[in-house]
Structure formats: C-alpha cells, structure tokens
C-alpha positions as CSV (number, residue, x, y, z in Angstrom):
1,M,13.5,-11.9,-14.4
2,T,14.9,-12.1,-10.9
3,V,16.2,-8.9,-9.3
4,P,19.6,-9.4,-7.7
5,R,20.2,-8.8,-3.9
6,S,22.6,-5.9,-4.7
7,A,19.7,-3.9,-6.1
8,E,17.8,-4.4,-2.9
9,L,20.8,-3.1,-0.9
10,R,21.2,-0.1,-3.1
11,W,17.6,0.9,-2.7
12,I,17.8,0.6,1.1
13,R,21.0,2.7,1.2
14,A,19.5,5.3,-1.0
15,D,16.3,5.5,1.1
16,L,18.2,5.8,4.4
17,R,20.5,8.6,3.0
18,A,17.3,10.5,1.9
19,R,15.9,10.5,5.5
20,R,19.0,10.5,7.7
21,G,17.3,12.7,10.4
22,Q,14.3,10.4,10.8
23,A,16.5,7.3,10.9
24,A,18.7,8.9,13.6
25,L,15.7,9.7,15.7
26,T,14.4,6.2,15.4
27,V,17.7,4.7,16.6
28,L,18.0,7.2,19.5
29,A,14.4,6.5,20.6
30,V,14.9,2.7,20.7
31,A,18.3,3.2,22.4
32,G,16.9,5.4,25.1
33,I,14.1,2.9,25.9
34,V,16.6,-0.1,26.0
35,T,18.9,1.9,28.3
36,A,16.0,2.7,30.7
37,L,14.9,-0.9,30.8
38,I,18.4,-2.3,31.5
39,V,19.1,0.3,34.2
40,A,15.7,-0.4,35.8
41,A,16.4,-4.1,35.8
42,T,19.8,-3.5,37.3
43,L,18.3,-1.4,40.1
44,L,15.6,-4.0,40.8
45,E,18.1,-6.8,40.8
46,G,20.1,-5.0,43.4
47,G,23.1,-4.6,41.2
48,T,23.8,-1.1,42.6
49,N,23.9,-2.4,46.2
50,P,27.5,-1.7,47.1
51,W,27.7,-4.9,49.1
52,R,27.2,-7.1,46.0
53,G,30.1,-5.6,44.1
54,L,32.5,-5.5,47.0
55,F,31.6,-9.1,48.1
56,E,32.1,-10.6,44.6
57,R,35.3,-8.7,43.9
58,G,36.8,-9.4,47.3
59,H,35.6,-13.0,47.4
60,G,34.1,-12.3,50.8
61,A,33.2,-14.6,53.6
62,H,29.5,-15.2,54.3
63,I,30.0,-15.7,58.1
64,W,32.4,-14.1,60.5
65,I,32.9,-15.7,63.9
66,H,34.4,-13.7,66.7
67,S,35.8,-16.0,69.4
68,K,37.9,-15.4,72.5
69,D,40.5,-18.0,71.6
70,V,41.8,-19.2,68.3
71,P,39.2,-21.8,67.0
72,D,39.9,-25.2,65.5
73,V,40.2,-24.2,61.8
74,S,40.1,-27.8,60.6
75,A,36.8,-28.4,62.4
76,L,35.3,-25.3,60.8
77,R,36.6,-26.2,57.4
78,G,35.0,-29.6,57.7
79,L,31.5,-28.3,58.3
80,P,29.1,-29.2,55.5
81,G,28.6,-26.3,53.1
82,V,31.9,-24.5,54.0
83,T,34.2,-24.1,51.0
84,D,37.0,-22.0,52.4
85,V,38.1,-20.3,55.6
86,A,39.6,-16.8,56.1
87,G,41.9,-16.4,59.1
88,P,41.7,-16.6,62.0
89,Y,42.9,-13.1,62.4
90,R,43.5,-11.3,65.7
91,S,41.5,-8.2,66.4
92,A,41.7,-5.7,69.2
93,P,39.7,-2.5,70.2
94,A,41.5,0.8,70.4
95,T,40.7,4.5,70.4
96,L,41.6,6.8,67.5
97,A,42.5,10.4,68.3
98,T,42.1,12.8,65.4
99,G,41.0,16.4,65.1
100,G,40.3,16.7,68.8
101,R,38.0,13.7,68.8
102,R,38.3,10.3,70.2
103,V,36.6,7.6,68.2
104,P,36.5,3.8,68.9
105,I,38.2,1.7,66.3
106,T,38.9,-2.0,65.7
107,L,42.4,-3.0,64.6
108,R,42.4,-6.3,62.6
109,E,45.5,-8.3,61.9
110,T,46.0,-8.9,58.1
111,P,48.9,-10.4,56.2
112,A,50.8,-8.3,53.8
113,A,50.1,-10.7,51.0
114,F,46.5,-10.8,49.7
115,T,44.5,-13.9,50.7
116,S,42.1,-15.8,48.4
117,V,39.1,-15.2,50.7
118,A,37.8,-12.0,52.2
119,R,40.5,-9.7,50.8
120,P,40.0,-6.0,51.2
121,L,40.0,-3.9,48.0
122,P,42.6,-1.0,48.0
123,R,41.2,2.3,46.7
124,E,43.8,4.9,47.6
125,G,47.4,4.8,48.7
126,R,49.1,1.4,49.1
127,W,48.6,-1.8,50.9
128,L,50.4,-3.0,54.1
129,D,54.1,-3.5,53.8
130,A,56.3,-5.4,56.2
131,R,59.1,-2.8,55.6
132,S,56.8,-0.1,57.0
133,P,55.3,-1.6,60.2
134,D,53.8,1.7,61.3
135,G,51.5,1.8,58.3
136,V,47.8,0.9,58.6
137,V,45.0,0.7,56.0
138,V,41.7,2.3,57.0
139,E,38.3,1.3,55.8
140,R,37.3,4.0,53.2
141,S,34.0,5.2,54.6
142,F,35.5,5.5,58.1
143,A,38.4,7.5,56.8
144,R,36.2,9.8,54.8
145,A,34.1,10.5,57.9
146,L,37.2,11.5,59.9
147,G,39.0,13.2,57.0
148,L,41.8,10.7,56.9
149,R,44.0,10.4,53.7
150,P,47.0,8.3,52.8
151,G,49.9,9.8,54.7
152,S,47.7,11.2,57.5
153,P,49.0,10.7,61.1
154,F,47.1,7.9,62.9
155,T,47.3,8.0,66.7
156,V,45.7,5.2,68.6
157,T,45.4,4.4,72.3
158,G,45.3,0.8,73.4
159,L,43.4,-0.6,76.4
160,N,46.5,-0.2,78.5
161,G,46.4,3.5,78.0
162,A,49.6,3.7,75.9
163,T,49.5,5.9,72.8
164,H,51.0,4.9,69.5
165,R,51.6,7.1,66.5
166,L,51.0,5.3,63.2
167,T,50.5,6.5,59.5
168,V,47.6,5.9,57.1
169,A,49.2,3.9,54.3
170,G,46.1,3.6,52.3
171,L,42.3,3.3,52.1
172,A,40.4,0.1,51.3
173,E,36.8,-1.2,51.0
174,S,35.4,-4.5,52.0
175,G,32.1,-6.4,51.6
176,D,32.6,-8.0,55.1
177,Q,31.8,-4.9,57.1
178,G,29.2,-2.2,56.5
179,F,29.8,1.5,55.9
180,Y,30.6,3.9,58.7
181,P,28.7,5.2,60.8
182,E,25.9,2.7,60.1
183,W,28.4,0.0,61.0
184,T,30.5,0.8,64.1
185,P,33.2,0.8,65.3
186,G,35.5,1.8,62.3
187,L,37.9,-0.8,61.0
188,A,41.6,-0.6,60.2
189,W,43.9,-3.4,58.9
190,T,47.3,-3.7,60.4
191,L,50.2,-6.2,60.3
192,G,50.6,-8.7,63.2
193,Q,53.7,-6.9,64.5
194,T,51.9,-3.6,64.6
195,L,49.0,-5.2,66.5
196,D,51.4,-6.6,69.0
197,V,52.8,-3.2,69.8
198,V,49.3,-1.6,70.2
199,E,47.9,-4.5,72.2
200,P,50.6,-6.7,73.7
201,A,48.2,-8.5,76.2
202,P,46.8,-11.7,74.5
203,G,43.8,-11.7,76.7
204,R,42.6,-8.4,75.3
205,T,42.3,-9.6,71.7
206,E,39.8,-11.8,70.0
207,A,40.1,-14.2,67.0
208,V,38.0,-13.4,63.9
209,T,37.4,-16.2,61.4
210,G,35.5,-16.0,58.1
211,L,33.6,-18.9,56.5
212,R,32.8,-18.9,52.8
213,L,29.8,-21.1,51.8
214,A,28.9,-23.0,48.7
215,D,25.3,-21.9,49.1
216,P,24.5,-18.6,51.0
217,A,21.0,-20.0,51.8
218,D,22.7,-22.4,54.3
219,T,24.0,-19.5,56.4
220,D,21.7,-20.0,59.4
221,L,22.3,-23.8,59.4
222,V,26.1,-23.4,59.2
223,V,26.1,-20.8,62.0
224,Q,24.3,-23.2,64.3
225,R,26.8,-26.0,63.5
226,A,29.8,-23.6,64.0
227,V,28.5,-22.4,67.4
228,F,27.9,-26.0,68.4
229,T,31.4,-27.1,67.2
230,L,33.2,-24.3,69.0
231,R,31.1,-24.7,72.2
232,N,31.5,-21.7,74.5
233,Q,34.3,-20.0,72.5
234,V,32.0,-17.9,70.3
235,Q,31.3,-14.3,71.4
236,R,29.3,-13.1,68.5
237,V,28.6,-13.9,64.8
238,T,27.9,-11.6,61.9
239,T,26.6,-12.7,58.5
240,W,26.5,-11.4,55.0
241,R,22.8,-10.6,55.3
242,E,23.6,-8.0,58.1
243,V,26.3,-6.4,56.0
244,R,24.1,-6.3,52.9
245,A,21.2,-4.7,54.9
246,S,23.5,-2.0,56.3
247,M,24.7,-1.1,52.7
248,E,21.2,-1.3,51.2
249,L,20.3,1.6,48.9
250,D,16.7,2.9,48.4
251,D,16.9,2.3,44.6
252,R,14.1,-0.2,44.1
253,L,11.4,2.5,43.8
254,L,13.6,4.3,41.2
255,G,14.0,1.0,39.4
256,L,10.3,0.3,39.4
257,L,9.6,3.8,38.0
258,L,12.2,3.3,35.3
259,A,10.8,-0.1,34.4
260,L,7.2,1.4,34.1
261,F,8.4,4.3,31.9
262,G,10.6,1.9,29.9
263,A,7.7,-0.5,29.3
264,A,5.4,2.3,28.3
265,G,8.2,3.7,26.1
266,L,8.7,0.4,24.4
267,V,5.0,0.3,23.4
268,A,5.2,3.9,22.2
269,A,8.4,3.2,20.3
270,A,6.8,0.1,18.6
271,L,3.8,2.3,17.6
272,A,6.1,5.0,16.4
273,L,8.1,2.6,14.3
274,A,4.9,1.1,12.9
275,N,3.7,4.6,12.1
276,A,7.0,5.7,10.6
277,A,7.2,2.5,8.5
278,G,3.5,2.9,7.5
279,G,4.1,6.5,6.5
280,R,7.1,5.7,4.4
281,V,5.1,3.0,2.6
282,L,2.3,5.5,1.9
283,T,4.8,8.1,0.5
284,Q,6.6,5.4,-1.5
285,L,3.6,3.7,-3.1
286,R,4.6,4.9,-6.6
287,D,8.2,3.9,-6.0
288,I,7.2,0.5,-4.8
289,A,4.9,0.0,-7.7
290,T,7.7,1.0,-10.0
291,L,10.0,-1.5,-8.4
292,K,7.5,-4.3,-8.8
293,S,7.0,-3.4,-12.4
294,L,10.8,-3.7,-12.8
295,G,10.7,-7.3,-11.5
296,F,10.7,-7.0,-7.7
297,T,8.5,-9.6,-6.2
298,R,6.2,-9.2,-3.2
299,G,8.7,-11.1,-1.0
300,Q,11.6,-8.8,-2.0
301,V,9.6,-5.7,-1.3
302,V,8.6,-7.0,2.2
303,R,12.2,-8.1,2.9
304,M,13.6,-4.7,1.9
305,L,11.2,-2.7,4.1
306,L,11.6,-5.1,7.0
307,A,15.4,-5.0,6.6
308,E,15.5,-1.2,6.5
309,H,13.3,-0.4,9.4
310,G,14.3,-3.5,11.4
311,T,18.0,-2.6,11.1
312,L,17.3,0.8,12.6
313,G,15.6,-0.8,15.6
314,L,18.3,-3.4,16.1
315,L,21.0,-0.7,15.8
316,G,19.1,1.2,18.5
317,I,19.0,-1.9,20.7
318,A,22.8,-2.3,20.4
319,L,23.4,1.4,21.2
320,G,21.0,1.1,24.2
321,V,22.9,-1.9,25.6
322,L,26.2,0.0,25.3
323,A,24.8,3.2,26.9
324,A,23.3,1.2,29.8
325,R,26.7,-0.5,30.3
326,L,28.4,2.9,30.5
327,V,25.7,4.3,32.9
328,T,26.0,1.4,35.3
329,A,29.8,1.3,35.1
330,Y,30.6,5.0,35.4
331,A,27.6,7.0,36.4
332,M,27.0,4.5,39.3
333,G,30.7,3.9,40.0
334,E,30.4,5.0,43.6
335,T,27.9,2.2,44.2
336,V,30.2,-0.4,42.7
337,A,27.5,-1.5,40.4
338,V,27.5,-5.1,39.0
339,P,26.4,-5.6,35.4
340,L,22.9,-7.1,34.9
341,S,23.0,-10.9,34.7
342,A,22.7,-12.6,31.4
343,G,19.1,-13.8,31.8
344,P,17.3,-10.5,32.3
345,L,19.6,-8.8,29.8
346,A,18.8,-11.4,27.1
347,A,15.0,-11.0,27.9
348,I,15.1,-7.3,27.5
349,V,17.1,-7.5,24.2
350,A,14.9,-10.3,22.8
351,G,11.7,-8.6,23.8
352,T,12.6,-5.2,22.4
353,A,13.8,-6.9,19.1
354,L,10.6,-8.8,18.8
355,A,8.5,-5.6,19.4
356,V,10.5,-3.8,16.8
357,L,10.2,-6.5,14.2
358,V,6.5,-6.9,14.8
359,A,6.0,-3.2,14.6
360,V,7.6,-3.0,11.1
361,L,6.2,-6.3,9.8
362,V,2.7,-5.0,9.2
363,P,3.6,-1.9,7.2
364,A,6.2,-4.0,5.2
365,W,3.5,-6.6,4.4
366,R,1.2,-3.8,3.2
367,G,4.0,-2.5,1.0
368,G,4.4,-5.9,-0.5
369,R,0.7,-5.9,-1.6
370,V,1.1,-2.7,-3.7
371,P,0.3,-3.6,-7.3
372,P,2.9,-2.8,-10.0
373,L,2.4,0.0,-12.4
374,P,0.1,-0.9,-15.3
375,A,1.8,-1.6,-18.6
376,A,1.7,1.2,-21.1
377,P,-0.7,0.5,-24.0
378,A,0.9,-0.4,-27.3
379,A,1.1,2.5,-29.9
C-alpha cells in the first residue's frame, strides 16, 4: 500500500504546529546569520562607499579636465575608450560670506535641464530654474558645514570685489566631487546667466569637461591622451579614484568582523539544525515506527524530515535576504549603499542552503532507518 503525499503534508503540518516556538527560533537563527553574511559582503565589496552609489545614480564622469580655454569636444569624444562627454562648463572661484565667515567656493555653470552624464542628485529644495536666475544649488556636505538650507541667503563676492546676493534654491550631491571639508573648495551649481553676473570677465573663468569611460581601468591612459591632445590648455585633472578615496569609509574592518562572525555562526547554525533534527528524530522514534508500520517507506520518512527541517532553514534564508536588504537600504541610507552584486549574493544563499540541507540530511537518514513496529501476535 502506497501512502499518498497528502498524508506526508498533514504529518509535517501537525509536527510544526506542535513545536512552533522551536521552529520560529530556527528560522530566526538562520535569518540572522544570512543577514550578517550579506551585510559583511556589502561592506567588504565597498557597497557603502558613498562615491559608488552617487556615481552610479548620477552616471558620473571618470575624468574631469580643467582647462583655461574651451577644449575641442570632438577631439576628446574621439579618444579611444571615451563613451560620453559632460560639458564643457564654465567655472569661476568666488568667496561666500555667511555667519561672519568668508569661505572660498567654486561656482560651476550647469544647465537647467538635467544632462545624461555627470548629473547632480537633488536632495532638498528644487533644482535650477531659468525663471529664478538668483537661485543656486549647493553641494550638500558643504551646505551642512555652513548651516545653509533651501531659502537661505547666499552672498558671494567675485574676483572683481563686487558682492552679489543670491538664494539657495536646493541642495544636491554628486559623485564627481568629494565631501567638504575633505574636498575643498565647496561647490555650487548656477545657471550661465548667474555666473555671468558674478564673474563677467572671461579670463577669470575656466572650462571644466567630464569624460565617461567604457573601462575605468583605462583612466591613466586616457588622461595622458587627453593632455597630449589639448597640449598646453590643461591646468589640472581629477579622476574618479581621487573622489572615491576622499569618500572612503573605514568599514572594511567591520565587514571582516561580520564575515568572521557570520561564518562561525553558519557552522553553529548547521550544528544546531542537525542537533534539533536529531533530537526530534529521537523523540519521534515511536511515531516514525508507527508511520512505517502504516505503510510509510524509508524514502517517505526521509523526505518528510528533510522537507520539514529544510523548509525552516530555507525560510530563514529568505527572511535573512529581506532583512539584509532593509538594513543596507535604510539603516545605511546616509552612505547611499548599493545592493550586493548578484554573484556574492548567490554564493551566500547557495552556501547557506547547502549547509542547512546537509545538516538535516543525516538525522533524516537516521530516521528513515527506524524499523516499523512489530506486528501483534495472532490471538
């Protein structure tokens, strides 16, 4: 007589309802370990480096060339490895007066419409509007250091000594410049007409051009080619490596510690699952023997035990992935965390699932070897 699958499912549901607390603890233990492993891998991969998130979301430029005159954009676009060009934008130094302090600042011309490359990411307030030419958008870390908010007065003095009163329209972040004060001077984006008012002399401005590359590893080579192409026009060059280094967080040690604790916890969880499954088998010897006397085969008993305890482990893995996603997306929101790439995530999920299944396979196999109850002697 073959026992139907529905009988197996009923037995599994009844056993889980009888030990809800133990099942919940098993799920939470596996979930906590998976969360720690994913967060550790995110830290070690550099996913919490603010530069990475800002650069990817803003489609940033890998190289910024500061030149005295407007460069030949077509020549730069034709360089091998260059996929797109941002600008050139005019830029001018100025002095910001706020709270009794005078702080150097760079005003950079930016169109009102967002560009496809090297676009700032607005965080507060609004973006530049041609109908409000006195509005400027200030880099967020610079604004926080000076206590500037949307609507705050913005008084700047040009190189000619003239003072101009502007207004902070909004705050934005960018992966093309580091945080203030590690990266100075501060940065503010303005419309072209506003920059003409603050610095009307063409000789006191510079052109800033961004290059986006197909392969960031070619940065040094492209810089050499760009400097050679522009001859003596280049004043200075900044690359994505410098910006990333200025935004670097000291999170690799924390990631390493989390990884070590997570790996040790994974071993402990596997042993705990094996112990829990083995304990259940020992306490259910009579029940298993009764099932086998009713027609359950060895394979069905192994399958039931493996499905019951394996499902708890897999449910814990799914809960851990969700918890890790929430931690990296919200708890680390200020660092603009980027989710873990598919490769390491799949390795963590697959490794944990394999450890869980191996941990419950041995007790399940032992349960399948329990002999059925002996038949009652005939009267």
